[in-house]
Every structure is written in C-alpha cells, then in structure tokens.
N, C-alpha and C positions, 0 to 999 in steps of 0.2 A: 504494498500501498504506501504511494505516494504520500509524503507531507505537502499539504496545501501551502502556497507560498505566502497567504494572509499573516499564517501563523508563523512563517518561518522569517518574514519582515519584523512581525512583530515582537520577535526576540532581539534584532538589531536596531531599535531605535537608537538608541543610546548611542550606540558604535555612530551610526548616522551624522548625528547632531554633533559628535567628536571633528566627525570627518567634515564637517559644516562647518564648526568654528575654525577647524584647522585650515581651512582652503579659502574663508572667506564666501561661503556659498550665500546665493540670496536665500533657499530654503533649508531651516533645520530638522524640519516634520516629512519623516519620509513617506509617510502618510497621504501629504498634499502634492508628494512628483509623483508617486504610484498607486495606481490601482489595485493591486495587489488580488482582492476578490474580483475585478475584470480577468485575469489573467488565471484567474483560477477557473473561472467559469468559461473561457475558452478552451484551454487546456484538456480541463476534465470533461468534454465532451465525451458520451459513448462512440461518437460514430467519426468519421476522417471525415474532413469537408475537401471537394477538389473543385477545383474554379477554371472557366476556361475564360478567355478575356476575345477569342476571336471574334464573337458576337458582337462585341461589342466595337472593336476596334472596324466590323464592317458598317457599323452604324457612323461612322467617322471619330469614335475616340479613340485616336493615334497617337498621342502626348502621353508617353509614359517614360518611367525610369529604371534602369535597374535597383532590384532589392537590393543587391549591395550597397550604390552609390544612395538609395534614399539612407539605409541604417548611415552609412560615416555623414550625409549631409545632417541627420538629427544630431545625431550624435555634437557635431559641432556646433549646432544651435545650440545646443545645451549647454557647452562647453562657455557658448558667447554669451548667452545668458546668466551664466555663473548658478548655473543649476548643478553641475556635476565637476570635481575636478579635471 
C-alpha cells in the first residue's frame, strides 16, 4: 500500500519552513504551494488514462510544448517567483 502524498508532506512542513527561511522564499507554508490531496486523487485512480491529441490538432489546436520543456519552464518560473530554491 502506498502512503498518500498529503500525509507525507504533513510530516515535512517544518522542514519546508526551514528551507523557505534559509533561501528567502516567498511562501513558508508548503500546503499553500502544493495541493497534495489533488495529486493523491490523480495518482490514486484505479484506471489508467490515455489521451490522444490528434483530434484537437485536426480542429486547429496545433500549438504545443514538449512535456519536458514545460516542466523546465515551470520550475524556472517557480524559482523566479521565489517559490522554490
């Protein structure tokens, strides 16, 4: 059985406050940064979800970003906003 992320993060809230203070981050409350319950909901589903963008592209939604690049861009923005070190 896996341990829910929400319970895991709760154990480390004081450590996050220390990290936030050490690096001068904008938010010392990890619960305001991450919705662990939402991650638990998404990853705890009893079914796998598979998507296909070909129909969307057929209807003109052709602009996209590689998944890897979207993560790099997100973390760059989070650092710029002083939300992560």
